[in-house]
N, CA, C and O atoms as a GROMACS GRO file, in nm:
protein
  576
    1UNK      N    1   2.950   5.500  -1.141
    1UNK     CA    2   2.894   5.372  -1.106
    1UNK      C    3   2.728   5.382  -1.097
    1UNK      O    4   2.664   5.480  -1.061
    2UNK      N    5   2.677   5.255  -1.140
    2UNK     CA    6   2.555   5.232  -1.149
    2UNK      C    7   2.507   5.144  -1.092
    2UNK      O    8   2.464   5.042  -1.145
    3UNK      N    9   2.508   5.170  -0.967
    3UNK     CA   10   2.448   5.023  -0.892
    3UNK      C   11   2.294   5.039  -0.819
    3UNK      O   12   2.273   5.144  -0.757
    4UNK      N   13   2.224   4.973  -0.823
    4UNK     CA   14   2.100   4.977  -0.781
    4UNK      C   15   2.055   4.880  -0.672
    4UNK      O   16   2.108   4.769  -0.674
    5UNK      N   17   1.996   4.897  -0.610
    5UNK     CA   18   1.969   4.847  -0.489
    5UNK      C   19   1.807   4.814  -0.489
    5UNK      O   20   1.734   4.873  -0.567
    6UNK      N   21   1.757   4.716  -0.395
    6UNK     CA   22   1.578   4.709  -0.400
    6UNK      C   23   1.582   4.769  -0.263
    6UNK      O   24   1.670   4.770  -0.178
    7UNK      N   25   1.424   4.835  -0.268
    7UNK     CA   26   1.384   4.918  -0.149
    7UNK      C   27   1.301   4.775  -0.056
    7UNK      O   28   1.272   4.662  -0.094
    8UNK      N   29   1.285   4.834   0.060
    8UNK     CA   30   1.193   4.749   0.151
    8UNK      C   31   1.068   4.732   0.076
    8UNK      O   32   1.045   4.612   0.070
    9UNK      N   33   0.987   4.794   0.022
    9UNK     CA   34   0.886   4.759  -0.034
    9UNK      C   35   0.870   4.659  -0.145
    9UNK      O   36   0.789   4.569  -0.164
   10UNK      N   37   0.976   4.705  -0.213
   10UNK     CA   38   0.990   4.583  -0.341
   10UNK      C   39   1.018   4.436  -0.274
   10UNK      O   40   0.960   4.337  -0.317
   11UNK      N   41   1.089   4.430  -0.191
   11UNK     CA   42   1.166   4.298  -0.102
   11UNK      C   43   1.031   4.245  -0.072
   11UNK      O   44   1.000   4.134  -0.117
   12UNK      N   45   0.925   4.334   0.020
   12UNK     CA   46   0.798   4.279   0.097
   12UNK      C   47   0.697   4.244  -0.030
   12UNK      O   48   0.640   4.136  -0.018
   13UNK      N   49   0.669   4.318  -0.142
   13UNK     CA   50   0.592   4.271  -0.230
   13UNK      C   51   0.645   4.136  -0.301
   13UNK      O   52   0.561   4.051  -0.332
   14UNK      N   53   0.760   4.117  -0.323
   14UNK     CA   54   0.812   3.992  -0.402
   14UNK      C   55   0.794   3.895  -0.283
   14UNK      O   56   0.751   3.787  -0.324
   15UNK      N   57   0.813   3.899  -0.152
   15UNK     CA   58   0.794   3.809  -0.062
   15UNK      C   59   0.649   3.767  -0.025
   15UNK      O   60   0.622   3.655   0.020
   16UNK      N   61   0.567   3.853  -0.044
   16UNK     CA   62   0.413   3.825  -0.032
   16UNK      C   63   0.376   3.759  -0.154
   16UNK      O   64   0.285   3.677  -0.135
   17UNK      N   65   0.418   3.768  -0.280
   17UNK     CA   66   0.398   3.728  -0.405
   17UNK      C   67   0.436   3.560  -0.359
   17UNK      O   68   0.343   3.481  -0.345
   18UNK      N   69   0.540   3.527  -0.343
   18UNK     CA   70   0.580   3.412  -0.310
   18UNK      C   71   0.516   3.306  -0.209
   18UNK      O   72   0.497   3.185  -0.223
   19UNK      N   73   0.488   3.393  -0.104
   19UNK     CA   74   0.398   3.315  -0.002
   19UNK      C   75   0.259   3.297  -0.047
   19UNK      O   76   0.199   3.194  -0.016
   20UNK      N   77   0.201   3.394  -0.121
   20UNK     CA   78   0.072   3.334  -0.192
   20UNK      C   79   0.078   3.238  -0.272
   20UNK      O   80  -0.001   3.143  -0.268
   21UNK      N   81   0.179   3.251  -0.361
   21UNK     CA   82   0.208   3.120  -0.442
   21UNK      C   83   0.203   2.984  -0.386
   21UNK      O   84   0.147   2.885  -0.433
   22UNK      N   85   0.282   3.000  -0.260
   22UNK     CA   86   0.324   2.852  -0.184
   22UNK      C   87   0.191   2.819  -0.136
   22UNK      O   88   0.142   2.708  -0.155
   23UNK      N   89   0.124   2.926  -0.067
   23UNK     CA   90   0.000   2.906  -0.016
   23UNK      C   91  -0.106   2.834  -0.091
   23UNK      O   92  -0.181   2.747  -0.047
   24UNK      N   93  -0.100   2.880  -0.205
   24UNK     CA   94  -0.202   2.794  -0.306
   24UNK      C   95  -0.122   2.658  -0.350
   24UNK      O   96  -0.196   2.564  -0.377
   25UNK      N   97  -0.021   2.641  -0.357
   25UNK     CA   98   0.033   2.504  -0.429
   25UNK      C   99   0.050   2.412  -0.302
   25UNK      O  100   0.045   2.291  -0.322
   26UNK      N  101   0.066   2.448  -0.200
   26UNK     CA  102   0.099   2.349  -0.076
   26UNK      C  103  -0.028   2.243  -0.047
   26UNK      O  104   0.005   2.128  -0.020
   27UNK      N  105  -0.159   2.274  -0.051
   27UNK     CA  106  -0.237   2.185  -0.011
   27UNK      C  107  -0.261   2.089  -0.130
   27UNK      O  108  -0.313   1.979  -0.110
   28UNK      N  109  -0.221   2.133  -0.265
   28UNK     CA  110  -0.243   2.049  -0.370
   28UNK      C  111  -0.144   1.943  -0.336
   28UNK      O  112  -0.178   1.826  -0.322
   29UNK      N  113   0.013   1.996  -0.320
   29UNK     CA  114   0.094   1.900  -0.288
   29UNK      C  115   0.085   1.786  -0.179
   29UNK      O  116   0.123   1.669  -0.189
   30UNK      N  117   0.022   1.854  -0.068
   30UNK     CA  118  -0.024   1.750   0.028
   30UNK      C  119  -0.128   1.649   0.000
   30UNK      O  120  -0.108   1.533   0.035
   31UNK      N  121  -0.245   1.684  -0.064
   31UNK     CA  122  -0.332   1.573  -0.121
   31UNK      C  123  -0.272   1.454  -0.235
   31UNK      O  124  -0.305   1.336  -0.251
   32UNK      N  125  -0.166   1.545  -0.307
   32UNK     CA  126  -0.104   1.443  -0.398
   32UNK      C  127  -0.008   1.333  -0.316
   32UNK      O  128   0.010   1.216  -0.348
   33UNK      N  129   0.035   1.389  -0.224
   33UNK     CA  130   0.165   1.310  -0.149
   33UNK      C  131   0.063   1.190  -0.066
   33UNK      O  132   0.095   1.072  -0.052
   34UNK      N  133  -0.050   1.245  -0.021
   34UNK     CA  134  -0.145   1.122   0.062
   34UNK      C  135  -0.200   1.062  -0.028
   34UNK      O  136  -0.236   0.951   0.011
   35UNK      N  137  -0.237   1.092  -0.179
   35UNK     CA  138  -0.286   0.977  -0.258
   35UNK      C  139  -0.172   0.885  -0.276
   35UNK      O  140  -0.190   0.765  -0.254
   36UNK      N  141  -0.037   0.938  -0.319
   36UNK     CA  142   0.050   0.825  -0.358
   36UNK      C  143   0.083   0.733  -0.232
   36UNK      O  144   0.117   0.614  -0.237
   37UNK      N  145   0.068   0.807  -0.125
   37UNK     CA  146   0.102   0.709  -0.002
   37UNK      C  147   0.023   0.599   0.022
   37UNK      O  148   0.069   0.491   0.057
   38UNK      N  149  -0.111   0.624   0.001
   38UNK     CA  150  -0.210   0.507   0.022
   38UNK      C  151  -0.207   0.435  -0.110
   38UNK      O  152  -0.226   0.313  -0.100
   39UNK      N  153  -0.189   0.479  -0.223
   39UNK     CA  154  -0.163   0.367  -0.347
   39UNK      C  155  -0.052   0.308  -0.329
   39UNK      O  156  -0.035   0.200  -0.387
   40UNK      N  157   0.054   0.362  -0.242
   40UNK     CA  158   0.179   0.251  -0.217
   40UNK      C  159   0.128   0.155  -0.103
   40UNK      O  160   0.187   0.047  -0.100
   41UNK      N  161   0.068   0.166  -0.046
   41UNK     CA  162   0.010   0.078   0.062
   41UNK      C  163  -0.067  -0.033   0.004
   41UNK      O  164  -0.058  -0.144   0.056
   42UNK      N  165  -0.142  -0.012  -0.098
   42UNK     CA  166  -0.206  -0.112  -0.153
   42UNK      C  167  -0.125  -0.185  -0.255
   42UNK      O  168  -0.157  -0.299  -0.289
   43UNK      N  169  -0.023  -0.124  -0.305
   43UNK     CA  170   0.068  -0.174  -0.392
   43UNK      C  171   0.166  -0.291  -0.278
   43UNK      O  172   0.178  -0.412  -0.290
   44UNK      N  173   0.211  -0.220  -0.195
   44UNK     CA  174   0.298  -0.293  -0.090
   44UNK      C  175   0.196  -0.458  -0.063
   44UNK      O  176   0.227  -0.573  -0.095
   45UNK      N  177   0.078  -0.407   0.002
   45UNK     CA  178  -0.002  -0.558   0.007
   45UNK      C  179  -0.003  -0.657  -0.130
   45UNK      O  180   0.027  -0.776  -0.126
   46UNK      N  181  -0.040  -0.589  -0.242
   46UNK     CA  182  -0.018  -0.686  -0.344
   46UNK      C  183   0.142  -0.760  -0.352
   46UNK      O  184   0.156  -0.877  -0.386
   47UNK      N  185   0.256  -0.674  -0.314
   47UNK     CA  186   0.391  -0.717  -0.321
   47UNK      C  187   0.399  -0.833  -0.231
   47UNK      O  188   0.464  -0.933  -0.261
   48UNK      N  189   0.328  -0.821  -0.112
   48UNK     CA  190   0.335  -0.926   0.008
   48UNK      C  191   0.275  -1.050  -0.038
   48UNK      O  192   0.322  -1.160  -0.011
   49UNK      N  193   0.154  -1.027  -0.118
   49UNK     CA  194   0.081  -1.175  -0.186
   49UNK      C  195   0.198  -1.236  -0.289
   49UNK      O  196   0.237  -1.352  -0.302
   50UNK      N  197   0.234  -1.129  -0.350
   50UNK     CA  198   0.331  -1.193  -0.470
   50UNK      C  199   0.413  -1.267  -0.424
   50UNK      O  200   0.418  -1.384  -0.463
   51UNK      N  201   0.508  -1.215  -0.317
   51UNK     CA  202   0.607  -1.256  -0.235
   51UNK      C  203   0.599  -1.404  -0.198
   51UNK      O  204   0.672  -1.495  -0.238
   52UNK      N  205   0.473  -1.411  -0.095
   52UNK     CA  206   0.430  -1.537  -0.068
   52UNK      C  207   0.416  -1.648  -0.160
   52UNK      O  208   0.441  -1.761  -0.120
   53UNK      N  209   0.369  -1.622  -0.312
   53UNK     CA  210   0.378  -1.689  -0.388
   53UNK      C  211   0.477  -1.732  -0.439
   53UNK      O  212   0.475  -1.852  -0.462
   54UNK      N  213   0.585  -1.664  -0.473
   54UNK     CA  214   0.707  -1.688  -0.501
   54UNK      C  215   0.805  -1.749  -0.400
   54UNK      O  216   0.914  -1.794  -0.437
   55UNK      N  217   0.768  -1.750  -0.284
   55UNK     CA  218   0.841  -1.816  -0.180
   55UNK      C  219   0.799  -1.960  -0.184
   55UNK      O  220   0.882  -2.048  -0.163
   56UNK      N  221   0.628  -1.995  -0.218
   56UNK     CA  222   0.582  -2.130  -0.213
   56UNK      C  223   0.662  -2.197  -0.336
   56UNK      O  224   0.705  -2.310  -0.315
   57UNK      N  225   0.683  -2.145  -0.447
   57UNK     CA  226   0.724  -2.206  -0.576
   57UNK      C  227   0.874  -2.223  -0.499
   57UNK      O  228   0.916  -2.338  -0.483
   58UNK      N  229   0.941  -2.126  -0.458
   58UNK     CA  230   1.097  -2.153  -0.447
   58UNK      C  231   1.096  -2.263  -0.334
   58UNK      O  232   1.182  -2.349  -0.348
   59UNK      N  233   1.036  -2.272  -0.256
   59UNK     CA  234   1.090  -2.337  -0.104
   59UNK      C  235   1.015  -2.500  -0.144
   59UNK      O  236   1.056  -2.600  -0.084
   60UNK      N  237   0.898  -2.512  -0.258
   60UNK     CA  238   0.828  -2.622  -0.290
   60UNK      C  239   0.742  -2.664  -0.161
   60UNK      O  240   0.741  -2.781  -0.124
   61UNK      N  241   0.674  -2.568  -0.097
   61UNK     CA  242   0.619  -2.586   0.019
   61UNK      C  243   0.479  -2.504   0.029
   61UNK      O  244   0.490  -2.387  -0.010
   62UNK      N  245   0.361  -2.538   0.070
   62UNK     CA  246   0.250  -2.430   0.083
   62UNK      C  247   0.269  -2.337   0.170
   62UNK      O  248   0.334  -2.362   0.272
   63UNK      N  249   0.218  -2.216   0.148
   63UNK     CA  250   0.227  -2.108   0.212
   63UNK      C  251   0.129  -2.031   0.228
   63UNK      O  252   0.072  -2.002   0.122
   64UNK      N  253   0.079  -1.975   0.340
   64UNK     CA  254  -0.036  -1.878   0.357
   64UNK      C  255  -0.045  -1.797   0.419
   64UNK      O  256  -0.008  -1.799   0.537
   65UNK      N  257  -0.112  -1.674   0.347
   65UNK     CA  258  -0.118  -1.530   0.382
   65UNK      C  259  -0.201  -1.529   0.470
   65UNK      O  260  -0.304  -1.562   0.412
   66UNK      N  261  -0.234  -1.505   0.616
   66UNK     CA  262  -0.341  -1.470   0.691
   66UNK      C  263  -0.366  -1.337   0.734
   66UNK      O  264  -0.296  -1.284   0.819
   67UNK      N  265  -0.462  -1.279   0.680
   67UNK     CA  266  -0.528  -1.142   0.665
   67UNK      C  267  -0.610  -1.110   0.817
   67UNK      O  268  -0.723  -1.151   0.844
   68UNK      N  269  -0.537  -1.042   0.890
   68UNK     CA  270  -0.624  -1.001   1.018
   68UNK      C  271  -0.642  -0.852   1.005
   68UNK      O  272  -0.558  -0.764   1.022
   69UNK      N  273  -0.798  -0.840   0.965
   69UNK     CA  274  -0.840  -0.717   0.928
   69UNK      C  275  -0.869  -0.641   1.034
   69UNK      O  276  -0.893  -0.521   1.020
   70UNK      N  277  -0.870  -0.709   1.163
   70UNK     CA  278  -0.899  -0.612   1.310
   70UNK      C  279  -0.782  -0.513   1.316
   70UNK      O  280  -0.795  -0.391   1.319
   71UNK      N  281  -0.620  -0.607   1.319
   71UNK     CA  282  -0.511  -0.523   1.321
   71UNK      C  283  -0.441  -0.481   1.205
   71UNK      O  284  -0.324  -0.441   1.211
   72UNK      N  285  -0.509  -0.488   1.098
   72UNK     CA  286  -0.463  -0.430   0.976
   72UNK      C  287  -0.324  -0.502   0.944
   72UNK      O  288  -0.230  -0.427   0.918
   73UNK      N  289  -0.306  -0.610   0.943
   73UNK     CA  290  -0.185  -0.694   0.933
   73UNK      C  291  -0.200  -0.832   0.848
   73UNK      O  292  -0.295  -0.908   0.862
   74UNK      N  293  -0.095  -0.854   0.758
   74UNK     CA  294  -0.085  -0.962   0.675
   74UNK      C  295   0.053  -1.055   0.757
   74UNK      O  296   0.156  -1.017   0.812
   75UNK      N  297   0.004  -1.170   0.737
   75UNK     CA  298   0.108  -1.298   0.816
   75UNK      C  299   0.140  -1.361   0.745
   75UNK      O  300   0.047  -1.430   0.703
   76UNK      N  301   0.270  -1.391   0.681
   76UNK     CA  302   0.293  -1.495   0.595
   76UNK      C  303   0.348  -1.624   0.692
   76UNK      O  304   0.417  -1.615   0.794
   77UNK      N  305   0.303  -1.731   0.635
   77UNK     CA  306   0.321  -1.864   0.728
   77UNK      C  307   0.346  -1.979   0.632
   77UNK      O  308   0.292  -1.986   0.522
   78UNK      N  309   0.435  -2.075   0.682
   78UNK     CA  310   0.468  -2.165   0.614
   78UNK      C  311   0.380  -2.305   0.686
   78UNK      O  312   0.395  -2.348   0.800
   79UNK      N  313   0.298  -2.350   0.595
   79UNK     CA  314   0.194  -2.461   0.649
   79UNK      C  315   0.254  -2.594   0.657
   79UNK      O  316   0.201  -2.676   0.733
   80UNK      N  317   0.322  -2.616   0.613
   80UNK     CA  318   0.391  -2.772   0.628
   80UNK      C  319   0.503  -2.782   0.701
   80UNK      O  320   0.544  -2.895   0.727
   81UNK      N  321   0.578  -2.655   0.752
   81UNK     CA  322   0.710  -2.689   0.826
   81UNK      C  323   0.679  -2.613   0.978
   81UNK      O  324   0.568  -2.566   1.002
   82UNK      N  325   0.788  -2.610   1.071
   82UNK     CA  326   0.778  -2.591   1.191
   82UNK      C  327   0.821  -2.432   1.192
   82UNK      O  328   0.825  -2.390   1.307
   83UNK      N  329   0.851  -2.343   1.102
   83UNK     CA  330   0.911  -2.216   1.104
   83UNK      C  331   0.802  -2.119   1.163
   83UNK      O  332   0.841  -2.028   1.236
   84UNK      N  333   0.663  -2.134   1.136
   84UNK     CA  334   0.543  -2.041   1.197
   84UNK      C  335   0.567  -1.959   1.112
   84UNK      O  336   0.593  -1.986   0.995
   85UNK      N  337   0.558  -1.818   1.176
   85UNK     CA  338   0.535  -1.714   1.070
   85UNK      C  339   0.678  -1.637   1.017
   85UNK      O  340   0.753  -1.562   1.079
   86UNK      N  341   0.683  -1.685   0.876
   86UNK     CA  342   0.786  -1.590   0.814
   86UNK      C  343   0.808  -1.436   0.799
   86UNK      O  344   0.914  -1.375   0.810
   87UNK      N  345   0.691  -1.391   0.773
   87UNK     CA  346   0.686  -1.245   0.748
   87UNK      C  347   0.569  -1.158   0.812
   87UNK      O  348   0.460  -1.212   0.827
   88UNK      N  349   0.584  -1.047   0.843
   88UNK     CA  350   0.466  -0.974   0.877
   88UNK      C  351   0.489  -0.847   0.809
   88UNK      O  352   0.596  -0.800   0.769
   89UNK      N  353   0.351  -0.791   0.803
   89UNK     CA  354   0.342  -0.676   0.714
   89UNK      C  355   0.226  -0.591   0.775
   89UNK      O  356   0.109  -0.614   0.743
   90UNK      N  357   0.261  -0.491   0.864
   90UNK     CA  358   0.137  -0.427   0.952
   90UNK      C  359   0.111  -0.272   0.871
   90UNK      O  360   0.205  -0.198   0.839
   91UNK      N  361  -0.006  -0.246   0.851
   91UNK     CA  362  -0.044  -0.124   0.784
   91UNK      C  363  -0.138  -0.063   0.887
   91UNK      O  364  -0.219   0.014   0.834
   92UNK      N  365  -0.145  -0.072   0.977
   92UNK     CA  366  -0.256  -0.002   1.081
   92UNK      C  367  -0.243   0.146   1.067
   92UNK      O  368  -0.340   0.220   1.051
   93UNK      N  369  -0.101   0.190   1.074
   93UNK     CA  370  -0.087   0.352   1.087
   93UNK      C  371  -0.089   0.438   0.945
   93UNK      O  372  -0.060   0.556   0.926
   94UNK      N  373  -0.144   0.314   0.832
   94UNK     CA  374  -0.140   0.415   0.689
   94UNK      C  375  -0.280   0.472   0.671
   94UNK      O  376  -0.297   0.558   0.585
   95UNK      N  377  -0.387   0.428   0.752
   95UNK     CA  378  -0.525   0.478   0.715
   95UNK      C  379  -0.601   0.415   0.621
   95UNK      O  380  -0.706   0.465   0.581
   96UNK      N  381  -0.544   0.272   0.569
   96UNK     CA  382  -0.608   0.200   0.482
   96UNK      C  383  -0.665   0.061   0.586
   96UNK      O  384  -0.601   0.009   0.678
   97UNK      N  385  -0.763   0.034   0.551
   97UNK     CA  386  -0.838  -0.082   0.609
   97UNK      C  387  -0.892  -0.175   0.516
   97UNK      O  388  -0.927  -0.151   0.400
   98UNK      N  389  -0.898  -0.307   0.593
   98UNK     CA  390  -0.963  -0.390   0.489
   98UNK      C  391  -1.121  -0.374   0.515
   98UNK      O  392  -1.182  -0.370   0.622
   99UNK      N  393  -1.169  -0.367   0.379
   99UNK     CA  394  -1.307  -0.358   0.418
   99UNK      C  395  -1.397  -0.485   0.395
   99UNK      O  396  -1.501  -0.495   0.459
  100UNK      N  397  -1.366  -0.569   0.318
  100UNK     CA  398  -1.418  -0.724   0.299
  100UNK      C  399  -1.314  -0.808   0.232
  100UNK      O  400  -1.224  -0.757   0.165
  101UNK      N  401  -1.326  -0.932   0.249
  101UNK     CA  402  -1.257  -1.030   0.176
  101UNK      C  403  -1.382  -1.120   0.100
  101UNK      O  404  -1.495  -1.125   0.148
  102UNK      N  405  -1.343  -1.188  -0.024
  102UNK     CA  406  -1.458  -1.290  -0.076
  102UNK      C  407  -1.477  -1.407  -0.023
  102UNK      O  408  -1.577  -1.477  -0.038
  103UNK      N  409  -1.338  -1.440   0.070
  103UNK     CA  410  -1.309  -1.576   0.090
  103UNK      C  411  -1.281  -1.566   0.249
  103UNK      O  412  -1.285  -1.463   0.316
  104UNK      N  413  -1.254  -1.680   0.288
  104UNK     CA  414  -1.213  -1.668   0.475
  104UNK      C  415  -1.081  -1.608   0.463
  104UNK      O  416  -1.012  -1.611   0.361
  105UNK      N  417  -1.052  -1.558   0.561
  105UNK     CA  418  -0.938  -1.449   0.596
  105UNK      C  419  -0.759  -1.526   0.554
  105UNK      O  420  -0.650  -1.479   0.584
  106UNK      N  421  -0.781  -1.621   0.497
  106UNK     CA  422  -0.650  -1.660   0.471
  106UNK      C  423  -0.622  -1.705   0.306
  106UNK      O  424  -0.715  -1.754   0.242
  107UNK      N  425  -0.514  -1.690   0.256
  107UNK     CA  426  -0.482  -1.717   0.124
  107UNK      C  427  -0.396  -1.827   0.098
  107UNK      O  428  -0.281  -1.797   0.129
  108UNK      N  429  -0.406  -1.932   0.058
  108UNK     CA  430  -0.328  -2.034   0.055
  108UNK      C  431  -0.229  -2.055  -0.102
  108UNK      O  432  -0.300  -2.082  -0.199
  109UNK      N  433  -0.138  -2.049  -0.117
  109UNK     CA  434  -0.036  -2.076  -0.220
  109UNK      C  435   0.006  -2.200  -0.223
  109UNK      O  436   0.070  -2.237  -0.125
  110UNK      N  437  -0.015  -2.292  -0.330
  110UNK     CA  438   0.036  -2.433  -0.321
  110UNK      C  439   0.213  -2.419  -0.385
  110UNK      O  440   0.274  -2.314  -0.404
  111UNK      N  441   0.251  -2.527  -0.402
  111UNK     CA  442   0.408  -2.524  -0.414
  111UNK      C  443   0.414  -2.486  -0.572
  111UNK      O  444   0.514  -2.440  -0.629
  112UNK      N  445   0.310  -2.510  -0.623
  112UNK     CA  446   0.304  -2.481  -0.789
  112UNK      C  447   0.293  -2.324  -0.817
  112UNK      O  448   0.314  -2.279  -0.930
  113UNK      N  449   0.258  -2.238  -0.703
  113UNK     CA  450   0.218  -2.095  -0.716
  113UNK      C  451   0.095  -2.079  -0.746
  113UNK      O  452   0.053  -1.963  -0.752
  114UNK      N  453   0.007  -2.188  -0.772
  114UNK     CA  454  -0.153  -2.169  -0.771
  114UNK      C  455  -0.199  -2.131  -0.631
  114UNK      O  456  -0.134  -2.155  -0.528
  115UNK      N  457  -0.314  -2.069  -0.636
  115UNK     CA  458  -0.394  -2.029  -0.519
  115UNK      C  459  -0.504  -2.132  -0.507
  115UNK      O  460  -0.570  -2.173  -0.602
  116UNK      N  461  -0.522  -2.177  -0.353
  116UNK     CA  462  -0.632  -2.267  -0.326
  116UNK      C  463  -0.754  -2.213  -0.393
  116UNK      O  464  -0.807  -2.274  -0.486
  117UNK      N  465  -0.800  -2.097  -0.345
  117UNK     CA  466  -0.937  -2.034  -0.412
  117UNK      C  467  -0.875  -1.900  -0.452
  117UNK      O  468  -0.767  -1.854  -0.414
  118UNK      N  469  -0.970  -1.843  -0.541
  118UNK     CA  470  -0.949  -1.699  -0.613
  118UNK      C  471  -1.041  -1.621  -0.479
  118UNK      O  472  -1.148  -1.653  -0.427
  119UNK      N  473  -0.951  -1.514  -0.455
  119UNK     CA  474  -0.960  -1.432  -0.334
  119UNK      C  475  -0.990  -1.270  -0.372
  119UNK      O  476  -0.897  -1.229  -0.441
  120UNK      N  477  -1.080  -1.179  -0.349
  120UNK     CA  478  -1.056  -1.062  -0.348
  120UNK      C  479  -1.074  -1.000  -0.238
  120UNK      O  480  -1.166  -1.020  -0.159
  121UNK      N  481  -0.946  -0.884  -0.222
  121UNK     CA  482  -0.961  -0.814  -0.080
  121UNK      C  483  -1.016  -0.692  -0.130
  121UNK      O  484  -0.988  -0.651  -0.242
  122UNK      N  485  -1.109  -0.619  -0.037
  122UNK     CA  486  -1.116  -0.476  -0.100
  122UNK      C  487  -1.087  -0.401   0.031
  122UNK      O  488  -1.116  -0.432   0.147
  123UNK      N  489  -1.033  -0.311  -0.010
  123UNK     CA  490  -0.946  -0.183   0.091
  123UNK      C  491  -0.968  -0.051   0.058
  123UNK      O  492  -0.945  -0.006  -0.054
  124UNK      N  493  -1.016   0.024   0.166
  124UNK     CA  494  -1.046   0.144   0.170
  124UNK      C  495  -0.932   0.229   0.242
  124UNK      O  496  -0.880   0.179   0.341
  125UNK      N  497  -0.898   0.332   0.207
  125UNK     CA  498  -0.816   0.440   0.239
  125UNK      C  499  -0.875   0.533   0.296
  125UNK      O  500  -0.998   0.540   0.293
  126UNK      N  501  -0.794   0.626   0.364
  126UNK     CA  502  -0.870   0.745   0.466
  126UNK      C  503  -0.936   0.840   0.384
  126UNK      O  504  -1.019   0.919   0.428
  127UNK      N  505  -0.896   0.833   0.255
  127UNK     CA  506  -0.981   0.928   0.151
  127UNK      C  507  -1.130   0.859   0.129
  127UNK      O  508  -1.204   0.920   0.051
  128UNK      N  509  -1.169   0.767   0.175
  128UNK     CA  510  -1.260   0.643   0.148
  128UNK      C  511  -1.283   0.616  -0.016
  128UNK      O  512  -1.390   0.619  -0.075
  129UNK      N  513  -1.156   0.592  -0.067
  129UNK     CA  514  -1.134   0.530  -0.213
  129UNK      C  515  -1.130   0.381  -0.167
  129UNK      O  516  -1.082   0.334  -0.064
  130UNK      N  517  -1.198   0.313  -0.277
  130UNK     CA  518  -1.192   0.179  -0.273
  130UNK      C  519  -1.104   0.118  -0.355
  130UNK      O  520  -1.110   0.138  -0.476
  131UNK      N  521  -1.026   0.048  -0.310
  131UNK     CA  522  -0.909  -0.043  -0.393
  131UNK      C  523  -0.954  -0.176  -0.395
  131UNK      O  524  -1.024  -0.224  -0.305
  132UNK      N  525  -0.916  -0.240  -0.499
  132UNK     CA  526  -0.948  -0.423  -0.497
  132UNK      C  527  -0.806  -0.477  -0.532
  132UNK      O  528  -0.733  -0.435  -0.621
  133UNK      N  529  -0.777  -0.591  -0.434
  133UNK     CA  530  -0.657  -0.669  -0.474
  133UNK      C  531  -0.704  -0.804  -0.509
  133UNK      O  532  -0.763  -0.864  -0.419
  134UNK      N  533  -0.690  -0.870  -0.635
  134UNK     CA  534  -0.765  -1.003  -0.664
  134UNK      C  535  -0.640  -1.100  -0.654
  134UNK      O  536  -0.532  -1.057  -0.694
  135UNK      N  537  -0.647  -1.227  -0.605
  135UNK     CA  538  -0.558  -1.331  -0.643
  135UNK      C  539  -0.639  -1.428  -0.708
  135UNK      O  540  -0.742  -1.464  -0.653
  136UNK      N  541  -0.611  -1.469  -0.802
  136UNK     CA  542  -0.654  -1.555  -0.900
  136UNK      C  543  -0.644  -1.682  -0.843
  136UNK      O  544  -0.586  -1.696  -0.736
  137UNK      N  545  -0.712  -1.811  -0.925
  137UNK     CA  546  -0.688  -1.946  -0.875
  137UNK      C  547  -0.544  -1.997  -0.925
  137UNK      O  548  -0.487  -2.096  -0.880
  138UNK      N  549  -0.497  -1.914  -1.021
  138UNK     CA  550  -0.366  -1.931  -1.088
  138UNK      C  551  -0.267  -1.885  -0.990
  138UNK      O  552  -0.173  -1.961  -0.968
  139UNK      N  553  -0.273  -1.766  -0.924
  139UNK     CA  554  -0.193  -1.725  -0.818
  139UNK      C  555  -0.164  -1.594  -0.867
  139UNK      O  556  -0.083  -1.531  -0.800
  140UNK      N  557  -0.207  -1.542  -0.962
  140UNK     CA  558  -0.170  -1.412  -1.005
  140UNK      C  559  -0.255  -1.288  -0.933
  140UNK      O  560  -0.377  -1.272  -0.919
  141UNK      N  561  -0.139  -1.204  -0.891
  141UNK     CA  562  -0.235  -1.078  -0.833
  141UNK      C  563  -0.238  -0.966  -0.891
  141UNK      O  564  -0.143  -0.916  -0.951
  142UNK      N  565  -0.368  -0.908  -0.874
  142UNK     CA  566  -0.372  -0.802  -0.944
  142UNK      C  567  -0.441  -0.688  -0.863
  142UNK      O  568  -0.504  -0.712  -0.760
  143UNK      N  569  -0.427  -0.569  -0.911
  143UNK     CA  570  -0.473  -0.448  -0.831
  143UNK      C  571  -0.532  -0.369  -0.939
  143UNK      O  572  -0.496  -0.351  -1.055
  144UNK      N  573  -0.653  -0.317  -0.859
  144UNK     CA  574  -0.749  -0.242  -0.941
  144UNK      C  575  -0.825  -0.134  -0.864
  144UNK      O  576  -0.909  -0.064  -0.922
   0.00000   0.00000   0.00000
C-alpha cells in the first residue's frame, strides 16, 4: 500500500497561504461591494423619477416628486387627486445625500410625461463621489 498523508506542518503552511490570500483580497471586495451599493442608490433614485413619469402618463394626472434633502427621501404625490402620497423612497441609511438641486425641491411631471422644468440633482455618496441625476424638460431621466 502506498498511502500518504499530510503532516501538520504542511497543513499549517497551506492554511497560512490561504489566509494571506484572503486577507489581501477581502478589502478589495469590500470596496467593490460598497461602490456597487452606492451606485445602486443613484440608480434607484433615477428609477423612482422614471416611475413617477410613467405614473403621470398612465393615470393622465400630474404627479410630483418632492425631494426632501434633510431626511434623504423622495415622496411621489398626486397633484390633482386626494390620494396624497403614493410612494415614498428613503435612502438615509445608504450614505448617499443630496448635495444640491438646480430648481426647487420638487419635480412635476405632466400627464404627457413632460417635466415642468429641467432639473439636475447632485448626489454625494459616502466615498465623496458625486453623481448627477438629470430630468430633462421632455421628462427623460439620465444618470451620469
